[in-house]
matplotlib code that plots the C-alpha trace (Angstrom):
import matplotlib.pyplot as plt

x = [-39.5, -36.8, -33.7, -31.7, -28.4, -27.1, -23.3, -20.8, -19.0, -15.8, -17.9, -20.3, -18.5, -18.5, -22.0, -24.3, -24.1, -26.1, -28.9, -32.1, -32.5, -30.8, -31.5, -29.8, -29.3, -30.0, -27.7, -24.7, -25.5, -25.3, -22.0, -20.1, -19.2, -18.0, -21.2, -23.3, -21.2, -21.7, -25.5, -25.7, -24.5, -26.2, -29.2, -31.3, -34.7, -34.0, -35.5, -34.2, -34.3, -34.9, -32.0, -33.2, -30.1, -29.3, -31.5, -34.5, -34.4, -34.8, -33.3, -35.5, -37.8, -35.5, -32.5, -34.5, -35.2, -31.5, -30.8, -33.7, -32.6, -29.1, -30.3, -33.0, -35.4, -36.4, -39.1, -38.8, -39.3, -41.2, -39.7, -40.9, -40.5, -40.6, -44.0, -45.2, -48.1, -49.1, -45.6, -45.0, -48.3, -47.8, -44.4, -46.0, -48.5, -45.6, -43.6, -46.4, -46.7, -43.0, -42.7, -46.3, -48.2, -46.9, -43.3, -43.6, -43.4, -45.5, -44.0, -46.3, -45.9, -47.8, -47.6, -50.5, -51.8, -54.9, -52.6, -50.5, -53.7, -54.7, -51.6, -52.1, -55.4, -53.7, -51.4, -54.0, -52.5, -48.8, -46.2, -45.7, -46.2, -43.1, -43.3, -40.3, -38.8, -39.4, -43.0, -44.8, -41.6, -38.6, -34.9, -34.7, -37.4, -36.3, -36.3, -39.0, -41.4, -40.6, -41.3, -44.7, -45.8, -44.7, -46.5, -49.8, -49.5, -48.5, -51.6, -53.9, -52.5, -54.7, -53.5, -53.3, -50.6, -46.9, -45.4, -41.7, -40.2, -37.8, -35.1, -34.7, -35.9, -35.6, -35.7, -38.8, -40.8, -41.0, -43.3, -46.0, -46.1, -46.3, -49.7, -49.1, -47.7, -47.7, -45.0, -42.6, -39.2, -36.9, -33.8, -31.2, -27.6, -27.8, -26.5, -23.4, -22.9, -23.2, -20.9, -18.3, -18.5, -18.1, -21.7, -24.5, -27.8, -29.7, -28.0, -30.1, -29.7, -29.9, -30.5, -31.5, -29.4, -28.7, -26.1, -24.5, -22.0, -21.2, -20.3, -18.2, -15.9, -15.3, -13.1, -13.8, -11.4, -11.1, -12.1, -15.5, -16.4, -17.8, -19.9, -21.4, -22.3, -23.8, -25.9, -27.2, -28.0, -29.8, -31.9, -32.9, -34.0, -36.4, -37.8, -38.3]
y = [24.0, 26.6, 26.5, 29.2, 28.3, 30.2, 30.5, 32.8, 35.5, 33.4, 30.7, 32.9, 32.4, 28.6, 28.0, 30.7, 29.6, 26.5, 28.6, 29.5, 32.8, 35.0, 34.6, 37.7, 37.9, 41.5, 41.6, 40.3, 42.7, 45.7, 44.7, 43.0, 45.1, 42.0, 40.2, 43.2, 43.8, 40.2, 40.3, 43.7, 42.1, 38.6, 39.6, 36.9, 37.4, 38.4, 37.7, 40.0, 38.1, 39.8, 37.9, 36.8, 36.5, 34.0, 36.1, 35.8, 39.4, 40.4, 43.5, 46.5, 47.7, 50.7, 48.4, 46.3, 49.5, 50.2, 46.8, 47.1, 50.6, 49.4, 46.4, 48.3, 45.3, 42.2, 40.7, 41.7, 39.0, 40.9, 40.8, 37.8, 36.5, 32.8, 31.8, 35.5, 36.0, 39.4, 41.0, 39.4, 40.7, 44.2, 44.3, 43.1, 46.0, 48.4, 46.6, 46.9, 50.6, 51.0, 48.7, 48.0, 44.8, 43.2, 43.4, 41.9, 38.2, 37.4, 34.9, 32.4, 32.5, 31.5, 29.6, 27.3, 25.8, 28.2, 31.2, 30.1, 29.7, 33.2, 34.7, 33.1, 34.8, 38.2, 37.5, 37.1, 39.9, 39.3, 38.6, 35.2, 33.3, 31.9, 29.0, 28.5, 25.0, 25.3, 26.5, 25.3, 23.5, 24.0, 23.7, 20.5, 18.7, 16.1, 17.3, 14.7, 16.2, 19.7, 18.5, 17.1, 20.2, 22.5, 20.3, 20.6, 24.4, 24.5, 22.4, 25.0, 27.8, 28.6, 26.9, 30.1, 31.6, 31.4, 29.4, 29.6, 27.2, 28.9, 26.3, 22.6, 19.8, 16.4, 15.1, 13.2, 16.4, 17.1, 14.0, 15.9, 18.5, 16.2, 17.6, 21.2, 23.1, 26.4, 25.2, 27.2, 27.7, 26.9, 28.5, 26.4, 26.2, 22.6, 20.8, 23.1, 22.9, 19.1, 18.8, 20.9, 18.4, 15.5, 14.3, 13.5, 15.4, 12.1, 11.5, 12.3, 15.7, 15.4, 19.1, 21.9, 25.0, 28.0, 27.0, 30.2, 30.6, 26.9, 27.2, 30.3, 28.3, 25.6, 25.6, 24.5, 21.7, 19.4, 16.6, 18.0, 19.8, 16.6, 15.9, 19.4, 18.9, 15.6, 17.1, 19.8, 17.4, 15.0, 17.9, 19.0, 15.4, 15.6, 19.0, 18.6]
z = [-289.3, -289.5, -287.3, -285.6, -283.8, -280.8, -280.7, -279.1, -281.0, -281.6, -283.4, -285.5, -288.7, -288.3, -287.0, -288.4, -292.1, -290.9, -289.5, -291.4, -289.6, -287.0, -283.3, -281.8, -278.1, -277.2, -274.2, -276.2, -279.1, -276.8, -275.1, -277.9, -280.9, -282.9, -282.2, -283.3, -286.4, -287.6, -287.4, -289.1, -292.4, -292.6, -294.6, -292.9, -291.1, -287.5, -284.1, -281.4, -278.2, -274.8, -273.3, -269.9, -267.6, -264.8, -262.4, -264.7, -265.8, -269.5, -271.0, -271.1, -273.9, -274.3, -274.8, -277.3, -279.2, -279.4, -280.9, -283.4, -284.5, -285.0, -287.2, -289.0, -288.9, -287.0, -284.8, -281.2, -278.5, -275.8, -272.3, -270.2, -266.7, -265.9, -264.4, -264.2, -266.6, -265.4, -265.6, -269.0, -270.4, -269.0, -270.8, -274.0, -273.9, -273.6, -276.3, -278.9, -278.1, -279.0, -282.0, -283.2, -282.9, -286.1, -285.0, -281.6, -280.6, -277.5, -275.0, -273.2, -269.5, -266.4, -263.2, -264.1, -267.4, -267.2, -266.9, -269.9, -271.9, -270.8, -272.1, -275.5, -275.9, -275.6, -278.5, -281.2, -283.4, -282.4, -285.1, -283.5, -280.3, -278.6, -276.1, -273.7, -273.3, -269.5, -269.6, -266.5, -265.5, -263.2, -264.3, -262.3, -264.2, -266.8, -270.4, -271.4, -268.9, -270.1, -273.7, -272.7, -270.9, -273.7, -276.2, -274.2, -274.4, -278.1, -279.0, -277.5, -279.8, -282.8, -285.9, -287.9, -285.6, -286.2, -283.3, -282.3, -279.8, -277.4, -276.8, -277.1, -274.8, -276.5, -280.1, -279.2, -278.6, -282.3, -282.8, -280.9, -283.7, -286.8, -287.8, -286.7, -289.7, -287.8, -285.4, -287.6, -286.0, -283.1, -281.6, -279.7, -278.9, -277.7, -280.9, -280.8, -277.0, -276.9, -280.0, -278.3, -275.4, -277.9, -277.2, -279.6, -279.5, -279.0, -275.6, -272.5, -271.0, -267.2, -266.5, -268.8, -268.3, -270.6, -273.1, -274.3, -271.4, -271.5, -275.2, -274.6, -272.3, -274.8, -277.9, -281.5, -282.6, -285.6, -283.3, -282.2, -285.4, -287.1, -283.9, -284.1, -287.8, -287.1, -284.3, -286.5, -289.3, -286.9, -285.4, -288.9, -289.7, -286.7, -287.4, -291.1]

ax = plt.figure().add_subplot(projection="3d")
ax.plot(x, y, z, "-o")
ax.set_aspect("equal")
plt.show()
């Protein structure tokens, strides 16, 4: 499984060499010239994320198009809304009109298991299918339960489809995918964020929150750098 690592602008030069591909937050790309300039020169395969904010709103298709045109390539993660299958699928339909089916990643969403499966069926020709860490869960649910629910959804995706995991739950989740070779990639900022806090990735996470802003408030030091490297290495051991 390939790994992308989220990190704020001030840490890009330190963290991104350890990533297999670029996970580009569209919202940050549009507002931060240094962030944008870095990703224009990496030469790695790119995912352009729709950057859902704290209110659950992704950036628009028009904004995604600006990022795509600036980069000149990349897979576009179609806008999605937590638990809202209909709104997410409507946006997917508009997204493929703009970029073409083979460039767009469909995001599984739904308020029930049956709705989530229904959205999967729409993405038969998508470049990839992405499954959020909190699919069918709330932010207050324990990570082990999020992992189980996501695994149930992932196992219902056809084995000929590229599957991307949106975010990290627990190290134990990867055991569910031992025989699923099409679970191909994951993006996460958790090993970096926990490392900046001086914590190991194997330590329990009591509540799953977006990590980007947390990382931006912390500083890289010689004390935490070895912890970050260890976290990335341990994560790679589990996803290999």
